[in-house]
PDB file of N, CA, C, O and CB in Angstrom:
ATOM      1  N   UNK A   1      -4.817 -10.588  -2.064  1.00  0.00           N
ATOM      2  CA  UNK A   1      -3.823  -9.548  -2.218  1.00  0.00           C
ATOM      3  C   UNK A   1      -4.348  -8.408  -3.079  1.00  0.00           C
ATOM      4  O   UNK A   1      -4.062  -7.239  -2.820  1.00  0.00           O
ATOM      5  CB  UNK A   1      -2.556 -10.118  -2.818  1.00  0.00           C
ATOM      6  N   UNK A   2      -5.111  -8.754  -4.095  1.00  0.00           N
ATOM      7  CA  UNK A   2      -5.665  -7.705  -4.964  1.00  0.00           C
ATOM      8  C   UNK A   2      -6.571  -6.778  -4.166  1.00  0.00           C
ATOM      9  O   UNK A   2      -6.606  -5.571  -4.406  1.00  0.00           O
ATOM     10  CB  UNK A   2      -6.447  -8.326  -6.143  1.00  0.00           C
ATOM     11  N   UNK A   3      -7.307  -7.356  -3.209  1.00  0.00           N
ATOM     12  CA  UNK A   3      -8.177  -6.539  -2.364  1.00  0.00           C
ATOM     13  C   UNK A   3      -7.354  -5.542  -1.557  1.00  0.00           C
ATOM     14  O   UNK A   3      -7.745  -4.386  -1.395  1.00  0.00           O
ATOM     15  CB  UNK A   3      -9.009  -7.429  -1.423  1.00  0.00           C
ATOM     16  N   UNK A   4      -6.216  -5.999  -1.055  1.00  0.00           N
ATOM     17  CA  UNK A   4      -5.354  -5.099  -0.289  1.00  0.00           C
ATOM     18  C   UNK A   4      -4.787  -3.987  -1.170  1.00  0.00           C
ATOM     19  O   UNK A   4      -4.673  -2.842  -0.733  1.00  0.00           O
ATOM     20  CB  UNK A   4      -4.214  -5.883   0.361  1.00  0.00           C
ATOM     21  N   UNK A   5      -4.434  -4.323  -2.402  1.00  0.00           N
ATOM     22  CA  UNK A   5      -3.930  -3.311  -3.322  1.00  0.00           C
ATOM     23  C   UNK A   5      -5.007  -2.276  -3.633  1.00  0.00           C
ATOM     24  O   UNK A   5      -4.734  -1.077  -3.696  1.00  0.00           O
ATOM     25  CB  UNK A   5      -3.433  -3.965  -4.615  1.00  0.00           C
ATOM     26  N   UNK A   6      -6.238  -2.758  -3.826  1.00  0.00           N
ATOM     27  CA  UNK A   6      -7.343  -1.842  -4.096  1.00  0.00           C
ATOM     28  C   UNK A   6      -7.615  -0.950  -2.880  1.00  0.00           C
ATOM     29  O   UNK A   6      -7.889   0.241  -3.026  1.00  0.00           O
ATOM     30  CB  UNK A   6      -8.612  -2.629  -4.477  1.00  0.00           C
ATOM     31  N   UNK A   7      -7.537  -1.529  -1.694  1.00  0.00           N
ATOM     32  CA  UNK A   7      -7.749  -0.762  -0.476  1.00  0.00           C
ATOM     33  C   UNK A   7      -6.677   0.324  -0.345  1.00  0.00           C
ATOM     34  O   UNK A   7      -6.980   1.464   0.009  1.00  0.00           O
ATOM     35  CB  UNK A   7      -7.736  -1.690   0.758  1.00  0.00           C
ATOM     36  N   UNK A   8      -5.458  -0.028  -0.624  1.00  0.00           N
ATOM     37  CA  UNK A   8      -4.368   0.952  -0.535  1.00  0.00           C
ATOM     38  C   UNK A   8      -4.571   2.079  -1.539  1.00  0.00           C
ATOM     39  O   UNK A   8      -4.311   3.241  -1.226  1.00  0.00           O
ATOM     40  CB  UNK A   8      -3.006   0.272  -0.773  1.00  0.00           C
ATOM     41  N   UNK A   9      -5.028   1.753  -2.727  1.00  0.00           N
ATOM     42  CA  UNK A   9      -5.290   2.782  -3.732  1.00  0.00           C
ATOM     43  C   UNK A   9      -6.404   3.723  -3.272  1.00  0.00           C
ATOM     44  O   UNK A   9      -6.313   4.934  -3.469  1.00  0.00           O
ATOM     45  CB  UNK A   9      -5.663   2.136  -5.077  1.00  0.00           C
ATOM     46  N   UNK A  10      -7.447   3.176  -2.665  1.00  0.00           N
ATOM     47  CA  UNK A  10      -8.540   4.008  -2.154  1.00  0.00           C
ATOM     48  C   UNK A  10      -8.071   4.878  -0.994  1.00  0.00           C
ATOM     49  O   UNK A  10      -8.461   6.040  -0.885  1.00  0.00           O
ATOM     50  CB  UNK A  10      -9.717   3.132  -1.709  1.00  0.00           C
ATOM     51  N   UNK A  11      -7.233   4.312  -0.131  1.00  0.00           N
ATOM     52  CA  UNK A  11      -6.678   5.096   0.973  1.00  0.00           C
ATOM     53  C   UNK A  11      -5.835   6.255   0.451  1.00  0.00           C
ATOM     54  O   UNK A  11      -5.911   7.370   0.966  1.00  0.00           O
ATOM     55  CB  UNK A  11      -5.835   4.204   1.894  1.00  0.00           C
ATOM     56  N   UNK A  12      -5.041   5.985  -0.562  1.00  0.00           N
ATOM     57  CA  UNK A  12      -4.203   7.023  -1.144  1.00  0.00           C
ATOM     58  C   UNK A  12      -5.061   8.128  -1.755  1.00  0.00           C
ATOM     59  O   UNK A  12      -4.778   9.314  -1.589  1.00  0.00           O
ATOM     60  CB  UNK A  12      -3.268   6.426  -2.204  1.00  0.00           C
ATOM     61  N   UNK A  13      -6.098   7.726  -2.454  1.00  0.00           N
ATOM     62  CA  UNK A  13      -7.006   8.701  -3.059  1.00  0.00           C
ATOM     63  C   UNK A  13      -7.660   9.578  -1.985  1.00  0.00           C
ATOM     64  O   UNK A  13      -7.742  10.798  -2.132  1.00  0.00           O
ATOM     65  CB  UNK A  13      -8.086   7.981  -3.890  1.00  0.00           C
ATOM     66  N   UNK A  14      -8.121   8.945  -0.912  1.00  0.00           N
ATOM     67  CA  UNK A  14      -8.769   9.679   0.173  1.00  0.00           C
ATOM     68  C   UNK A  14      -7.784  10.608   0.876  1.00  0.00           C
ATOM     69  O   UNK A  14      -8.106  11.764   1.152  1.00  0.00           O
ATOM     70  CB  UNK A  14      -9.384   8.706   1.180  1.00  0.00           C
ATOM     71  N   UNK A  15      -6.599  10.109   1.164  1.00  0.00           N
ATOM     72  CA  UNK A  15      -5.595  10.914   1.865  1.00  0.00           C
ATOM     73  C   UNK A  15      -5.158  12.106   1.020  1.00  0.00           C
ATOM     74  O   UNK A  15      -4.862  13.172   1.559  1.00  0.00           O
ATOM     75  CB  UNK A  15      -4.377  10.054   2.228  1.00  0.00           C
ATOM     76  N   UNK A  16      -5.115  11.935  -0.289  1.00  0.00           N
ATOM     77  CA  UNK A  16      -4.676  13.041  -1.142  1.00  0.00           C
ATOM     78  C   UNK A  16      -5.700  14.174  -1.177  1.00  0.00           C
ATOM     79  O   UNK A  16      -5.373  15.284  -1.597  1.00  0.00           O
ATOM     80  CB  UNK A  16      -4.415  12.540  -2.557  1.00  0.00           C
ATOM     81  N   UNK A  17      -6.915  13.914  -0.747  1.00  0.00           N
ATOM     82  CA  UNK A  17      -7.951  14.949  -0.696  1.00  0.00           C
ATOM     83  C   UNK A  17      -7.892  15.763   0.597  1.00  0.00           C
ATOM     84  O   UNK A  17      -8.560  16.790   0.717  1.00  0.00           O
ATOM     85  CB  UNK A  17      -9.327  14.313  -0.840  1.00  0.00           C
ATOM     86  N   UNK A  18      -7.100  15.310   1.554  1.00  0.00           N
ATOM     87  CA  UNK A  18      -6.963  16.043   2.812  1.00  0.00           C
ATOM     88  C   UNK A  18      -6.173  17.331   2.575  1.00  0.00           C
ATOM     89  O   UNK A  18      -5.377  17.418   1.640  1.00  0.00           O
ATOM     90  CB  UNK A  18      -6.266  15.164   3.889  1.00  0.00           C
ATOM     91  N   UNK A  19      -6.398  18.320   3.425  1.00  0.00           N
ATOM     92  CA  UNK A  19      -5.617  19.555   3.282  1.00  0.00           C
ATOM     93  C   UNK A  19      -4.139  19.301   3.575  1.00  0.00           C
ATOM     94  O   UNK A  19      -3.784  18.406   4.343  1.00  0.00           O
ATOM     95  CB  UNK A  19      -6.162  20.650   4.223  1.00  0.00           C
ATOM     96  N   UNK A  20      -3.295  20.105   2.948  1.00  0.00           N
ATOM     97  CA  UNK A  20      -1.854  20.001   3.175  1.00  0.00           C
ATOM     98  C   UNK A  20      -1.544  20.133   4.659  1.00  0.00           C
ATOM     99  O   UNK A  20      -2.203  20.889   5.373  1.00  0.00           O
ATOM    100  CB  UNK A  20      -1.095  21.075   2.371  1.00  0.00           C
ATOM    101  N   UNK A  21      -0.564  19.415   5.107  1.00  0.00           N
ATOM    102  CA  UNK A  21      -0.151  19.535   6.494  1.00  0.00           C
ATOM    103  C   UNK A  21       0.471  18.251   7.005  1.00  0.00           C
ATOM    104  O   UNK A  21       0.564  17.269   6.267  1.00  0.00           O
ATOM    105  CB  UNK A  21      -1.327  19.916   7.358  1.00  0.00           C
ATOM    106  N   UNK A  22       0.896  18.247   8.252  1.00  0.00           N
ATOM    107  CA  UNK A  22       1.610  17.094   8.811  1.00  0.00           C
ATOM    108  C   UNK A  22       0.751  15.830   8.890  1.00  0.00           C
ATOM    109  O   UNK A  22       1.266  14.724   8.726  1.00  0.00           O
ATOM    110  CB  UNK A  22       2.120  17.435  10.189  1.00  0.00           C
ATOM    111  N   UNK A  23      -0.534  15.981   9.135  1.00  0.00           N
ATOM    112  CA  UNK A  23      -1.394  14.797   9.221  1.00  0.00           C
ATOM    113  C   UNK A  23      -1.481  14.094   7.865  1.00  0.00           C
ATOM    114  O   UNK A  23      -1.354  12.872   7.780  1.00  0.00           O
ATOM    115  CB  UNK A  23      -2.805  15.189   9.710  1.00  0.00           C
ATOM    116  N   UNK A  24      -1.696  14.869   6.820  1.00  0.00           N
ATOM    117  CA  UNK A  24      -1.750  14.299   5.468  1.00  0.00           C
ATOM    118  C   UNK A  24      -0.411  13.647   5.113  1.00  0.00           C
ATOM    119  O   UNK A  24      -0.370  12.535   4.587  1.00  0.00           O
ATOM    120  CB  UNK A  24      -2.109  15.394   4.426  1.00  0.00           C
ATOM    121  N   UNK A  25       0.672  14.350   5.408  1.00  0.00           N
ATOM    122  CA  UNK A  25       2.005  13.823   5.100  1.00  0.00           C
ATOM    123  C   UNK A  25       2.240  12.484   5.800  1.00  0.00           C
ATOM    124  O   UNK A  25       2.749  11.541   5.194  1.00  0.00           O
ATOM    125  CB  UNK A  25       3.090  14.834   5.514  1.00  0.00           C
ATOM    126  N   UNK A  26       1.866  12.406   7.076  1.00  0.00           N
ATOM    127  CA  UNK A  26       2.052  11.167   7.835  1.00  0.00           C
ATOM    128  C   UNK A  26       1.201  10.041   7.257  1.00  0.00           C
ATOM    129  O   UNK A  26       1.671   8.911   7.128  1.00  0.00           O
ATOM    130  CB  UNK A  26       1.703  11.386   9.314  1.00  0.00           C
ATOM    131  N   UNK A  27      -0.039  10.342   6.913  1.00  0.00           N
ATOM    132  CA  UNK A  27      -0.917   9.317   6.331  1.00  0.00           C
ATOM    133  C   UNK A  27      -0.361   8.807   5.002  1.00  0.00           C
ATOM    134  O   UNK A  27      -0.395   7.606   4.735  1.00  0.00           O
ATOM    135  CB  UNK A  27      -2.337   9.878   6.126  1.00  0.00           C
ATOM    136  N   UNK A  28       0.146   9.706   4.176  1.00  0.00           N
ATOM    137  CA  UNK A  28       0.719   9.290   2.895  1.00  0.00           C
ATOM    138  C   UNK A  28       1.942   8.391   3.105  1.00  0.00           C
ATOM    139  O   UNK A  28       2.146   7.434   2.357  1.00  0.00           O
ATOM    140  CB  UNK A  28       1.105  10.523   2.058  1.00  0.00           C
ATOM    141  N   UNK A  29       2.751   8.697   4.120  1.00  0.00           N
ATOM    142  CA  UNK A  29       3.903   7.849   4.434  1.00  0.00           C
ATOM    143  C   UNK A  29       3.444   6.466   4.883  1.00  0.00           C
ATOM    144  O   UNK A  29       4.014   5.456   4.470  1.00  0.00           O
ATOM    145  CB  UNK A  29       4.773   8.500   5.526  1.00  0.00           C
ATOM    146  N   UNK A  30       2.419   6.419   5.723  1.00  0.00           N
ATOM    147  CA  UNK A  30       1.915   5.131   6.204  1.00  0.00           C
ATOM    148  C   UNK A  30       1.317   4.307   5.070  1.00  0.00           C
ATOM    149  O   UNK A  30       1.491   3.089   5.031  1.00  0.00           O
ATOM    150  CB  UNK A  30       0.871   5.346   7.297  1.00  0.00           C
ATOM    151  N   UNK A  31       0.624   4.950   4.164  1.00  0.00           N
ATOM    152  CA  UNK A  31       0.056   4.245   3.022  1.00  0.00           C
ATOM    153  C   UNK A  31       1.176   3.699   2.133  1.00  0.00           C
ATOM    154  O   UNK A  31       1.083   2.578   1.632  1.00  0.00           O
ATOM    155  CB  UNK A  31      -0.875   5.181   2.212  1.00  0.00           C
ATOM    156  N   UNK A  32       2.217   4.478   1.942  1.00  0.00           N
ATOM    157  CA  UNK A  32       3.360   4.015   1.143  1.00  0.00           C
ATOM    158  C   UNK A  32       4.009   2.791   1.786  1.00  0.00           C
ATOM    159  O   UNK A  32       4.394   1.851   1.091  1.00  0.00           O
ATOM    160  CB  UNK A  32       4.402   5.145   0.982  1.00  0.00           C
ATOM    161  N   UNK A  33       4.126   2.805   3.096  1.00  0.00           N
ATOM    162  CA  UNK A  33       4.683   1.656   3.814  1.00  0.00           C
ATOM    163  C   UNK A  33       3.783   0.439   3.648  1.00  0.00           C
ATOM    164  O   UNK A  33       4.269  -0.671   3.428  1.00  0.00           O
ATOM    165  CB  UNK A  33       4.864   1.983   5.310  1.00  0.00           C
ATOM    166  N   UNK A  34       2.480   0.643   3.751  1.00  0.00           N
ATOM    167  CA  UNK A  34       1.495  -0.427   3.570  1.00  0.00           C
ATOM    168  C   UNK A  34       1.622  -1.031   2.170  1.00  0.00           C
ATOM    169  O   UNK A  34       1.625  -2.253   2.015  1.00  0.00           O
ATOM    170  CB  UNK A  34       0.058   0.108   3.797  1.00  0.00           C
ATOM    171  N   UNK A  35       1.726  -0.181   1.164  1.00  0.00           N
ATOM    172  CA  UNK A  35       1.853  -0.666  -0.219  1.00  0.00           C
ATOM    173  C   UNK A  35       3.169  -1.425  -0.425  1.00  0.00           C
ATOM    174  O   UNK A  35       3.209  -2.413  -1.159  1.00  0.00           O
ATOM    175  CB  UNK A  35       1.768   0.514  -1.209  1.00  0.00           C
ATOM    176  N   UNK A  36       4.221  -0.972   0.210  1.00  0.00           N
ATOM    177  CA  UNK A  36       5.509  -1.661   0.102  1.00  0.00           C
ATOM    178  C   UNK A  36       5.426  -3.052   0.730  1.00  0.00           C
ATOM    179  O   UNK A  36       5.977  -4.014   0.196  1.00  0.00           O
ATOM    180  CB  UNK A  36       6.626  -0.834   0.777  1.00  0.00           C
ATOM    181  N   UNK A  37       4.743  -3.150   1.855  1.00  0.00           N
ATOM    182  CA  UNK A  37       4.572  -4.463   2.498  1.00  0.00           C
ATOM    183  C   UNK A  37       3.761  -5.402   1.616  1.00  0.00           C
ATOM    184  O   UNK A  37       4.073  -6.589   1.516  1.00  0.00           O
ATOM    185  CB  UNK A  37       3.887  -4.310   3.867  1.00  0.00           C
ATOM    186  N   UNK A  38       2.735  -4.881   0.984  1.00  0.00           N
ATOM    187  CA  UNK A  38       1.927  -5.696   0.072  1.00  0.00           C
ATOM    188  C   UNK A  38       2.809  -6.213  -1.060  1.00  0.00           C
ATOM    189  O   UNK A  38       2.734  -7.386  -1.424  1.00  0.00           O
ATOM    190  CB  UNK A  38       0.727  -4.878  -0.496  1.00  0.00           C
ATOM    191  N   UNK A  39       3.633  -5.348  -1.610  1.00  0.00           N
ATOM    192  CA  UNK A  39       4.520  -5.740  -2.712  1.00  0.00           C
ATOM    193  C   UNK A  39       5.489  -6.840  -2.272  1.00  0.00           C
ATOM    194  O   UNK A  39       5.760  -7.764  -3.039  1.00  0.00           O
ATOM    195  CB  UNK A  39       5.307  -4.519  -3.228  1.00  0.00           C
ATOM    196  N   UNK A  40       6.004  -6.751  -1.064  1.00  0.00           N
ATOM    197  CA  UNK A  40       6.910  -7.776  -0.548  1.00  0.00           C
ATOM    198  C   UNK A  40       6.189  -9.107  -0.405  1.00  0.00           C
ATOM    199  O   UNK A  40       6.726 -10.153  -0.772  1.00  0.00           O
ATOM    200  CB  UNK A  40       7.499  -7.345   0.801  1.00  0.00           C
ATOM    201  N   UNK A  41       4.985  -9.069   0.123  1.00  0.00           N
ATOM    202  CA  UNK A  41       4.198 -10.306   0.292  1.00  0.00           C
ATOM    203  C   UNK A  41       3.917 -10.945  -1.061  1.00  0.00           C
ATOM    204  O   UNK A  41       4.048 -12.159  -1.215  1.00  0.00           O
ATOM    205  CB  UNK A  41       2.864 -10.014   1.029  1.00  0.00           C
ATOM    206  N   UNK A  42       3.535 -10.137  -2.035  1.00  0.00           N
ATOM    207  CA  UNK A  42       3.254 -10.661  -3.369  1.00  0.00           C
ATOM    208  C   UNK A  42       4.508 -11.283  -3.976  1.00  0.00           C
ATOM    209  O   UNK A  42       4.444 -12.355  -4.578  1.00  0.00           O
ATOM    210  CB  UNK A  42       2.715  -9.548  -4.284  1.00  0.00           C
ATOM    211  N   UNK A  43       5.642 -10.614  -3.818  1.00  0.00           N
ATOM    212  CA  UNK A  43       6.898 -11.146  -4.355  1.00  0.00           C
ATOM    213  C   UNK A  43       7.259 -12.474  -3.700  1.00  0.00           C
ATOM    214  O   UNK A  43       7.713 -13.399  -4.374  1.00  0.00           O
ATOM    215  CB  UNK A  43       8.034 -10.137  -4.153  1.00  0.00           C
ATOM    216  N   UNK A  44       7.059 -12.569  -2.394  1.00  0.00           N
ATOM    217  CA  UNK A  44       7.354 -13.822  -1.701  1.00  0.00           C
ATOM    218  C   UNK A  44       6.420 -14.938  -2.151  1.00  0.00           C
ATOM    219  O   UNK A  44       6.846 -16.082  -2.308  1.00  0.00           O
ATOM    220  CB  UNK A  44       7.248 -13.630  -0.190  1.00  0.00           C
ATOM    221  N   UNK A  45       5.159 -14.611  -2.358  1.00  0.00           N
ATOM    222  CA  UNK A  45       4.211 -15.619  -2.841  1.00  0.00           C
ATOM    223  C   UNK A  45       4.611 -16.117  -4.222  1.00  0.00           C
ATOM    224  O   UNK A  45       4.546 -17.314  -4.503  1.00  0.00           O
ATOM    225  CB  UNK A  45       2.785 -15.047  -2.878  1.00  0.00           C
ATOM    226  N   UNK A  46       5.029 -15.184  -5.087  1.00  0.00           N
ATOM    227  CA  UNK A  46       5.449 -15.572  -6.423  1.00  0.00           C
ATOM    228  C   UNK A  46       6.687 -16.458  -6.371  1.00  0.00           C
ATOM    229  O   UNK A  46       6.802 -17.406  -7.147  1.00  0.00           O
ATOM    230  CB  UNK A  46       5.718 -14.337  -7.274  1.00  0.00           C
ATOM    231  N   UNK A  47       7.612 -16.159  -5.466  1.00  0.00           N
ATOM    232  CA  UNK A  47       8.802 -16.984  -5.320  1.00  0.00           C
ATOM    233  C   UNK A  47       8.431 -18.399  -4.883  1.00  0.00           C
ATOM    234  O   UNK A  47       8.967 -19.381  -5.397  1.00  0.00           O
ATOM    235  CB  UNK A  47       9.768 -16.353  -4.314  1.00  0.00           C
ATOM    236  N   UNK A  48       7.512 -18.488  -3.932  1.00  0.00           N
ATOM    237  CA  UNK A  48       7.090 -19.788  -3.447  1.00  0.00           C
ATOM    238  C   UNK A  48       6.398 -20.591  -4.549  1.00  0.00           C
ATOM    239  O   UNK A  48       6.614 -21.796  -4.674  1.00  0.00           O
ATOM    240  CB  UNK A  48       6.163 -19.626  -2.246  1.00  0.00           C
ATOM    241  N   UNK A  49       5.573 -19.925  -5.340  1.00  0.00           N
ATOM    242  CA  UNK A  49       4.865 -20.619  -6.409  1.00  0.00           C
ATOM    243  C   UNK A  49       5.824 -21.082  -7.507  1.00  0.00           C
ATOM    244  O   UNK A  49       5.648 -22.162  -8.071  1.00  0.00           O
ATOM    245  CB  UNK A  49       3.788 -19.710  -7.002  1.00  0.00           C
ATOM    246  N   UNK A  50       6.822 -20.279  -7.807  1.00  0.00           N
ATOM    247  CA  UNK A  50       7.760 -20.673  -8.847  1.00  0.00           C
ATOM    248  C   UNK A  50       8.700 -21.773  -8.382  1.00  0.00           C
ATOM    249  O   UNK A  50       9.262 -22.497  -9.204  1.00  0.00           O
ATOM    250  CB  UNK A  50       8.558 -19.478  -9.303  1.00  0.00           C
ATOM    251  N   UNK A  51       8.876 -21.904  -7.074  1.00  0.00           N
ATOM    252  CA  UNK A  51       9.742 -22.933  -6.532  1.00  0.00           C
ATOM    253  C   UNK A  51       9.085 -24.306  -6.540  1.00  0.00           C
ATOM    254  O   UNK A  51       9.760 -25.326  -6.406  1.00  0.00           O
ATOM    255  CB  UNK A  51      10.149 -22.572  -5.132  1.00  0.00           C
ATOM    256  N   UNK A  52       7.773 -24.326  -6.699  1.00  0.00           N
ATOM    257  CA  UNK A  52       7.052 -25.605  -6.673  1.00  0.00           C
ATOM    258  C   UNK A  52       7.214 -26.382  -7.949  1.00  0.00           C
ATOM    259  O   UNK A  52       6.667 -27.477  -8.078  1.00  0.00           O
ATOM    260  CB  UNK A  52       5.592 -25.377  -6.416  1.00  0.00           C
TER     261      UNK A  52
END
């Protein structure tokens, strides 16, 4: 999971260097969605571990 978080951070950094416009905006939205999914997975894993 940490690798995915690092990848998302690198993607965000790269996308923020793109020129302003709809393509950059769309990429930033997709990266935000990706990061949100990672957060959900991590939360579910933590719930499962605490339930044990």
